[in-house]
LUMDO-213374 format. One line per 3 residues: for each residue x, y, z of C-alpha. Coordinates in steps of 0.001 Angstrom, whole numbers, always signed. Layout:
// residues N
X,Y,Z ~ ...
***
This chain:
// residues 580
+0,+0,+0 ~ +1350,+3490,+812 ~ +4839,+3949,+2139
+8408,+3083,+1296 ~ +9283,+942,-1716 ~ +8964,-2737,-996
+11772,-4909,-2337 ~ +10961,-6985,-5390 ~ +10450,-10632,-4451
+11520,-13634,-6498 ~ +7976,-14946,-6361 ~ +4962,-13066,-5066
+3149,-16391,-5467 ~ +5184,-17900,-2604 ~ +4658,-14729,-587
+924,-15026,-1203 ~ +869,-18613,+110 ~ +2943,-17553,+3104
+582,-14668,+3777 ~ -2420,-16999,+3617 ~ -810,-19107,+6356
+200,-16159,+8556 ~ -2753,-13844,+7943 ~ -5840,-15540,+6479
-7839,-12296,+6909 ~ -6174,-10748,+3833 ~ -6931,-13839,+1749
-10509,-13795,+3024 ~ -10882,-10192,+1824 ~ -9388,-11036,-1569
-11485,-14143,-2249 ~ -14746,-12656,-936 ~ -14398,-9644,-3218
-13096,-11905,-5967 ~ -16462,-13687,-6160 ~ -17405,-10627,-8224
-14946,-12000,-10765 ~ -16636,-15414,-10470 ~ -19991,-13791,-11362
-18367,-12021,-14283 ~ -16839,-15278,-15562 ~ -19922,-17405,-14953
-22149,-15079,-16974 ~ -19592,-14945,-19801 ~ -19376,-18727,-20021
-22934,-19832,-19231 ~ -24614,-17917,-22045 ~ -22421,-19659,-24638
-23905,-23043,-23745 ~ -27399,-21827,-22842 ~ -27678,-20162,-26262
-27595,-23580,-27985 ~ -30760,-24612,-26110 ~ -32446,-21191,-26189
-32282,-21510,-29993 ~ -34096,-24865,-29720 ~ -36860,-23474,-27461
-37432,-20165,-29252 ~ -37460,-20632,-33039 ~ -37368,-16857,-33567
-33951,-16848,-31858 ~ -32706,-19712,-34035 ~ -33680,-17931,-37248
-32397,-14447,-36361 ~ -28663,-13988,-35794 ~ -29303,-10465,-34496
-31579,-11829,-31756 ~ -28895,-14323,-30679 ~ -26350,-11493,-30533
-28816,-9349,-28553 ~ -29364,-12030,-25902 ~ -25593,-12187,-25456
-24811,-8494,-25767 ~ -27645,-6937,-23719 ~ -25821,-8135,-20611
-22806,-6260,-21940 ~ -24959,-3156,-22526 ~ -26128,-3384,-18913
-22515,-3804,-17818 ~ -21569,-552,-19569 ~ -24141,+1327,-17490
-23156,-628,-14366 ~ -19453,+163,-14789 ~ -20189,+3863,-15356
-22433,+4059,-12275 ~ -19957,+1896,-10360 ~ -17252,+4573,-10501
-19565,+7103,-8874 ~ -20901,+4574,-6333 ~ -17355,+3600,-5360
-16310,+7159,-4582 ~ -19602,+8188,-2919 ~ -20665,+5129,-905
-17586,+2885,-833 ~ -16267,-262,-2476 ~ -18146,-2670,-188
-21539,-1010,-769 ~ -20993,-1061,-4545 ~ -20316,-4825,-4423
-23471,-5440,-2334 ~ -25622,-3532,-4849 ~ -24005,-5476,-7716
-24874,-8791,-6013 ~ -28515,-7731,-5530 ~ -28899,-6763,-9210
-27231,-9989,-10390 ~ -29539,-12122,-8214 ~ -32675,-10385,-9550
-31416,-10847,-13121 ~ -30788,-14576,-12586 ~ -34354,-15106,-11302
-35877,-13172,-14232 ~ -33830,-15116,-16823 ~ -34691,-18513,-15335
-38422,-17756,-15478 ~ -38508,-15888,-18823 ~ -41467,-17031,-21001
-40177,-15270,-24119 ~ -36979,-13755,-25566 ~ -37997,-10200,-24573
-38127,-10962,-20837 ~ -34954,-13026,-21157 ~ -33226,-9934,-22527
-34557,-7862,-19570 ~ -32965,-10368,-17177 ~ -29721,-10158,-19137
-29704,-6363,-18649 ~ -30087,-6737,-14843 ~ -27268,-9282,-14747
-25148,-6937,-16846 ~ -25666,-4050,-14404 ~ -24342,-6241,-11581
-21440,-7602,-13600 ~ -20414,-4097,-14723 ~ -20243,-2797,-11164
-18397,-5881,-9928 ~ -15910,-5847,-12830 ~ -14299,-2593,-11718
-15031,-2728,-7963 ~ -13683,-6180,-7041 ~ -10064,-5649,-8224
-10123,-2132,-6724 ~ -11220,-3429,-3317 ~ -8623,-6199,-3393
-5861,-3800,-4450 ~ -6650,-1357,-1621 ~ -6699,-4118,+988
-3445,-5823,-101 ~ +197,-5352,+946 ~ +2212,-3933,-1987
+4529,-6923,-2419 ~ +1648,-9343,-3071 ~ -818,-6860,-4535
-417,-8203,-8074 ~ -831,-11820,-6970 ~ -3950,-11063,-4929
-5567,-8964,-7655 ~ -4805,-11897,-9964 ~ -7094,-14008,-7770
-9912,-11904,-9222 ~ -8741,-12891,-12707 ~ -8462,-16524,-11595
-12033,-16451,-10270 ~ -13240,-14941,-13572 ~ -11804,-17885,-15476
-12866,-20244,-12696 ~ -16402,-18944,-13131 ~ -16207,-19627,-16850
-15018,-23187,-16225 ~ -17750,-23713,-13614 ~ -20371,-22452,-16073
-19381,-25104,-18638 ~ -19620,-27813,-15981 ~ -23083,-26535,-15017
-24063,-26438,-18705 ~ -23002,-30069,-19151 ~ -24799,-31116,-15957
-28131,-29752,-17179 ~ -28023,-30817,-20856 ~ -30455,-33673,-20177
-32573,-31897,-17546 ~ -36028,-30445,-18332 ~ -35706,-26705,-18888
-31947,-27011,-19650 ~ -31051,-23345,-20191 ~ -33315,-22104,-17370
-31253,-24083,-14850 ~ -28016,-22927,-16468 ~ -28940,-19253,-16111
-30778,-19526,-12776 ~ -27886,-21149,-10895 ~ -25991,-17852,-11359
-27974,-16409,-8437 ~ -26209,-18693,-5927 ~ -22686,-17114,-6022
-24301,-13635,-6014 ~ -26164,-14499,-2812 ~ -22998,-16029,-1296
-20916,-12918,-1991 ~ -23641,-10656,-587 ~ -23492,-12548,+2728
-19657,-12608,+2840 ~ -19248,-8916,+1953 ~ -21888,-7941,+4511
-19590,-9426,+7161 ~ -16407,-7721,+5862 ~ -15195,-4121,+6401
-14907,-1255,+3922 ~ -11658,-455,+2073 ~ -9237,+1284,+4505
-8231,+3838,+1868 ~ -11821,+4875,+1242 ~ -12446,+5145,+5004
-9455,+7487,+5362 ~ -10786,+9641,+2534 ~ -14095,+9969,+4428
-12388,+10843,+7742 ~ -13168,+7520,+9435 ~ -9580,+7005,+10571
-10228,+4734,+13553 ~ -12080,+2210,+11408 ~ -9315,+2335,+8784
-6589,+1852,+11423 ~ -8405,-1175,+12844 ~ -8535,-2807,+9398
-4865,-1999,+8641 ~ -3877,-3643,+11939 ~ -5518,-6838,+10679
-3780,-6619,+7273 ~ -179,-5780,+8291 ~ +2213,-7252,+10878
+2569,-5168,+14054 ~ +6045,-3910,+13065 ~ +4760,-2527,+9712
+1335,-1187,+10541 ~ +2536,+2107,+12069 ~ +4446,+3118,+8941
+1549,+2089,+6708 ~ -975,+4112,+8738 ~ +1269,+7181,+8632
+1872,+6843,+4880 ~ -1839,+6437,+4168 ~ -2648,+9444,+6366
-121,+11642,+4550 ~ -1395,+10509,+1166 ~ -5026,+11309,+2013
-4081,+14681,+3529 ~ -2272,+15589,+296 ~ -5361,+14560,-1674
-7651,+16677,+529 ~ -5401,+19709,+117 ~ -5449,+19352,-3663
-9222,+18875,-3790 ~ -9826,+21915,-1602 ~ -7683,+24068,-3888
-8969,+22764,-7207 ~ -12198,+22554,-9119 ~ -14558,+19573,-9179
-13224,+16481,-10926 ~ -14220,+16471,-14592 ~ -13063,+14820,-17794
-11218,+18036,-18680 ~ -9514,+18048,-15266 ~ -8472,+14412,-15719
-7027,+14996,-19173 ~ -5188,+18136,-18044 ~ -3391,+16169,-15310
-372,+14559,-16966 ~ -141,+11497,-14709 ~ -3852,+10784,-15033
-3823,+11342,-18807 ~ -935,+8916,-19276 ~ -2494,+6423,-16891
-5820,+6586,-18734 ~ -4084,+6129,-22080 ~ -2435,+2935,-20861
-5366,+1634,-18792 ~ -8184,+2365,-21232 ~ -6081,+1203,-24188
-5431,-2155,-22530 ~ -9116,-2634,-21727 ~ -10156,-1863,-25315
-7544,-4156,-26853 ~ -8416,-6939,-24398 ~ -11800,-7143,-26129
-10797,-6312,-29706 ~ -8328,-9207,-29918 ~ -11449,-11393,-29754
-11440,-13109,-26356 ~ -15155,-12834,-25707 ~ -16047,-14165,-29127
-14318,-17318,-27901 ~ -15971,-17228,-24458 ~ -19493,-16137,-25519
-19625,-18255,-28678 ~ -17153,-21065,-27976 ~ -19630,-23944,-28531
-20903,-22189,-31664 ~ -17318,-21862,-32960 ~ -16801,-25571,-32266
-19932,-26311,-34322 ~ -18626,-24064,-37108 ~ -15486,-26233,-37058
-17609,-29281,-37926 ~ -18878,-30760,-34640 ~ -22671,-31125,-34870
-23841,-32217,-31396 ~ -24693,-29594,-28747 ~ -23284,-31805,-25999
-20062,-32474,-27945 ~ -19655,-28737,-28567 ~ -20087,-28022,-24831
-17689,-30793,-23843 ~ -14957,-29555,-26196 ~ -15544,-25963,-25071
-14947,-27123,-21502 ~ -11312,-27737,-22483 ~ -10851,-24085,-23497
-12483,-22916,-20256 ~ -10160,-25178,-18241 ~ -7107,-23828,-20053
-8327,-20305,-19338 ~ -8482,-21059,-15598 ~ -5026,-22677,-15747
-3645,-19558,-17454 ~ -4914,-17412,-14590 ~ -2993,-19588,-12108
+127,-19124,-14235 ~ -499,-15379,-14125 ~ -589,-15370,-10302
+2871,-16972,-10303 ~ +4479,-14755,-12945 ~ +2774,-11367,-12512
+5127,-10079,-9773 ~ +8072,-12191,-10941 ~ +8452,-11209,-14594
+6363,-8031,-14646 ~ +3183,-6837,-16292 ~ +4675,-5625,-19583
+6657,-8769,-20392 ~ +3571,-10904,-19797 ~ +1563,-8685,-22146
+4151,-8898,-24933 ~ +4522,-12698,-24730 ~ +741,-13068,-24493
+54,-10957,-27596 ~ +2724,-12704,-29682 ~ +1064,-16050,-28938
-2418,-14645,-29603 ~ -1327,-13364,-33030 ~ +105,-16776,-33995
-3028,-18581,-32754 ~ -5389,-16300,-34694 ~ -3398,-16910,-37881
-3794,-20676,-37313 ~ -7558,-20288,-36766 ~ -7928,-18150,-39881
-6103,-20699,-42060 ~ -8012,-23671,-40595 ~ -11443,-22099,-41085
-10493,-21122,-44627 ~ -9674,-24760,-45379 ~ -12845,-25938,-43601
-15163,-23731,-45665 ~ -13452,-24321,-49020 ~ -13266,-28119,-48688
-16693,-29053,-47301 ~ -18392,-32318,-48369 ~ -20396,-32300,-51608
-24182,-32536,-51777 ~ -25213,-35758,-53567 ~ -28390,-35951,-55657
-28773,-39648,-54860 ~ -28347,-39087,-51117 ~ -30818,-36188,-51156
-33312,-38280,-53129 ~ -33568,-40656,-50160 ~ -35366,-37812,-48353
-37257,-36495,-51385 ~ -40157,-35108,-49324 ~ -37775,-32810,-47446
-35336,-31704,-50178 ~ -34080,-28134,-49803 ~ -36114,-26009,-52302
-33085,-23932,-53357 ~ -31185,-27122,-54190 ~ -34113,-28526,-56190
-34506,-25329,-58211 ~ -30748,-25176,-58922 ~ -30883,-28630,-60533
-27649,-29815,-62125 ~ -26609,-26298,-63230 ~ -23923,-26003,-60558
-22458,-28439,-58017 ~ -23469,-27868,-54410 ~ -21452,-28521,-51283
-22339,-28422,-47585 ~ -21479,-24709,-47146 ~ -23715,-23693,-50055
-26499,-25802,-48582 ~ -26248,-24070,-45188 ~ -26409,-20648,-46859
-29781,-21429,-48471 ~ -32432,-19210,-46923 ~ -35820,-19851,-48528
-36338,-21691,-46221 ~ -33227,-22474,-44124 ~ -31586,-25781,-44990
-29290,-28241,-43252 ~ -26788,-30935,-44253 ~ -27502,-34573,-43433
-24146,-36324,-43589 ~ -23409,-39692,-45134 ~ -23910,-42609,-42684
-20690,-44202,-43979 ~ -18371,-41269,-43431 ~ -19341,-37681,-42555
-16808,-36402,-45145 ~ -18569,-38253,-47985 ~ -21321,-36558,-50063
-24558,-36073,-48111 ~ -28081,-34672,-48456 ~ -29282,-31038,-48456
-32655,-30891,-46680 ~ -35085,-28399,-45142 ~ -33988,-27420,-41629
-36560,-28176,-38914 ~ -36935,-30490,-35919 ~ -38779,-33178,-37891
-36037,-33462,-40540 ~ -33354,-33333,-37847 ~ -34958,-36335,-36092
-35343,-38241,-39394 ~ -31649,-37660,-40167 ~ -30613,-38854,-36704
-32898,-41909,-36978 ~ -30973,-42850,-40142 ~ -27758,-42822,-38072
-26517,-39659,-39763 ~ -25135,-36420,-38302 ~ -27166,-33226,-38811
-25348,-29923,-39511 ~ -26825,-26412,-39525 ~ -24001,-24175,-38239
-20858,-25652,-39764 ~ -19851,-28499,-42056 ~ -17994,-31791,-41451
-14248,-31318,-41874 ~ -11038,-33263,-41429 ~ -9464,-30023,-40155
-11862,-29555,-37238 ~ -9334,-30811,-34679 ~ -6847,-28163,-35842
-9432,-25481,-35041 ~ -9652,-26885,-31502 ~ -5848,-26722,-31186
-5935,-23125,-32446 ~ -8574,-22215,-29841 ~ -6565,-23939,-27102
-3362,-22082,-28066 ~ -5276,-18810,-28175 ~ -6551,-19322,-24611
-3164,-20552,-23304 ~ -1452,-17376,-24514 ~ -4271,-14913,-23823
-5196,-15857,-20267 ~ -1943,-15222,-18311 ~ -1273,-11874,-20013
-4087,-10029,-21766 ~ -6637,-11845,-19615 ~ -5484,-10562,-16216
-2886,-7799,-16650 ~ -5270,-5045,-17912 ~ -7313,-5342,-14700
-4173,-5300,-12535 ~ -2722,-2270,-14318 ~ -6017,-399,-13943
-6166,-1162,-10226 ~ -2744,+401,-9548 ~ -1911,+2992,-12220
-4213,+5889,-11217 ~ -3656,+8452,-8424 ~ -5797,+7704,-5358
-7941,+10826,-5709 ~ -8998,+9847,-9254 ~ -9000,+6075,-8924
-12738,+5465,-8685 ~ -13575,+7718,-11640 ~ -10687,+6469,-13811
-11471,+2857,-12959 ~ -15060,+3457,-14034 ~ -13933,+5034,-17326
-11615,+2100,-18073 ~ -14218,-534,-17157 ~ -16820,+1282,-19275
-14391,+1310,-22213 ~ -13911,-2440,-21730 ~ -17639,-3111,-21804
-18310,-841,-24801 ~ -15605,-2739,-26705 ~ -17098,-6004,-25457
-20540,-4925,-26710 ~ -19198,-4085,-30168 ~ -17490,-7470,-30490
-20374,-9517,-29013 ~ -23009,-7791,-31151 ~ -21044,-8135,-34381
-19257,-11523,-34275 ~ -22014,-13777,-35654 ~ -23001,-11155,-38226
-19355,-10837,-39300 ~ -18978,-14605,-39704 ~ -22108,-14637,-41880
-21048,-11619,-43953 ~ -17333,-12287,-44565 ~ -16774,-15788,-43167
-15201,-17145,-39990 ~ -11706,-17162,-41520 ~ -11670,-13445,-42347
-13216,-12607,-38981 ~ -10341,-14257,-37096 ~ -7839,-12615,-39447
-9257,-9192,-38505 ~ -8734,-10059,-34827 ~ -5144,-10996,-35701
-4472,-7591,-37291 ~ -5935,-5846,-34218 ~ -3613,-7968,-32030
-588,-6671,-33946 ~ -1749,-3094,-33274 ~ -2237,-4007,-29590
+1348,-5310,-29390 ~ +2715,-2026,-30778 ~ +555,-101,-28283
+1875,-2101,-25301 ~ +5499,-1631,-26390 ~ +5083,+2156,-26594
+2486,+3270,-24055 ~ +2269,+772,-21170 ~ +4782,+1272,-18298
+6113,-1484,-16052 ~ +4569,-1190,-12562 ~ +5961,-4380,-10988
+6732,-4065,-7270 ~ +6059,-324,-7049 ~ +3854,+1271,-4368
+1048,+3311,-5865 ~ +2704,+6638,-5000 ~ +5845,+5655,-6939
+3726,+4648,-9938 ~ +2287,+8191,-9945 ~ +5784,+9700,-9907
+6905,+7345,-12680 ~ +4015,+8419,-14914 ~ +4921,+12043,-14321
+8527,+11527,-15476 ~ +8070,+8558,-17816 ~ +9869,+8245,-21156
+8941,+5656,-23784 ~ +10095,+2219,-22599 ~ +11022,+173,-25635
+13736,-1867,-23863 ~ +11330,-3350,-21304 ~ +13250,-6630,-21116
+16272,-5101,-19388 ~ +16450,-5876,-15696 ~ +16268,-2835,-13477
+18766,-2315,-10690 ~ +17315,-2723,-7221 ~ +19744,-763,-5065
+20079,+2879,-4152 ~ +17997,+5989,-4736 ~ +19653,+6634,-8085
+18551,+3218,-9308 ~ +14985,+4059,-8341 ~ +15207,+7308,-10278
+16441,+5442,-13321 ~ +13575,+2985,-12990 ~ +11039,+5802,-12886
+12557,+7654,-15851
***
């Protein structure tokens, strides 16, 4: 927290485990607040599986890509509002109160979604859930950061990232558990209310952030909490440092105008911090992560796997790798630094997106042919567009799936799914007839011998994304802003994240229909290259620095291209060089 510079430790991960043994109160604070990350992750993951069954229950959703995107993205729209309000709530009423309100909204949303009789009410529930997720997304890491000793701050804030990915993994397990239950998707979405209720109870029993209490003049309460966080020999210095920091903030606020966007942009340290923090949040979304998390089972089906259950099971692997990457991040975040993790992460993401683009190009250009003889076996259900085309041009599976008057599907050969199959009208009756003939039924993607390569590409994407771009943007945003602007700046950055998320979630399926899955992933790859250049130029290294030193570093910072060089750890002059 505030105070003298803490020495850099070989592994904040070991320090974190040691701290958990010596002072479980700090870990209790971190994990209780981190359930907000679990809610965030659960909602991200659960909708990807629930959407497969919502399409089956509501035919209007199955036929309209825009309606599918709206069910996914209205939670993101709610999160944008929630994140914006969350910044104000954090500064006015405190971090703990903001988390309690977020839990209440999430619980109401879960109940509404589980009981929705139509897509419209389902979307209303998604908006309520989004409001809660938006508030929690920027409040949980902020609360953890302000209640953590500096030397393990990165590792503890990473627990929020771990719980996000843990929530995603849990959501896929829940999805699989309810695939055979009556009301499948209603259970999937309704279960989300349980962790919200659990966090509400836990946070009700925990104190407010000590920094916020000092800002509001409640020093005795703040001192009591700090005495629980720090060893007796350190607590005096920490209390004094926090007191001095808040007094400086009060003096500046009393001699300056009300905080505004203009005021923020005129303050050099805040402007540079916002450039780095907001930029990271925007690029986190625009490199395509939530297309993978929101639509992972759909992407698996596009790669040639027809069954809903198979798509969910294979998507579980990506969710598990995402959770594993967050554990890796906890180990490396305070060992190698934020910037190095970002650079390595983006390089891997770029390579993975190139692989996905190539694989989906091969999948769509080498799909199985449509056979007249195979289709004739289901003559009563032949796709009208195929019948009218006659023998004028050969048809393949992809052309069959693009037929739209009415929609058509591909019934694969019973001998081998890669052999020529039948192009038939797409409805539940024809789907059952195809299955009864021991054939696979495809409506989203075509059978392909390259499907397994798409799964490897998705796995590599997650492995590289999760430890770096998955967690570091949240950590940087929790520590890069001056205390007096942290709530507002955190809200701006979280709002930017959700707006970017909304753009990607609302456009992904439409993009894949308009230009193809291959070109869509290639666009994400180009954006990732731009993100890498941005990180190299604009994002400073904040590893091991107390928040006051980060502010000084931003004030004097030069462009840091040679981020890989180890910084000297001794002497005041070395610290000056590090901050330059």
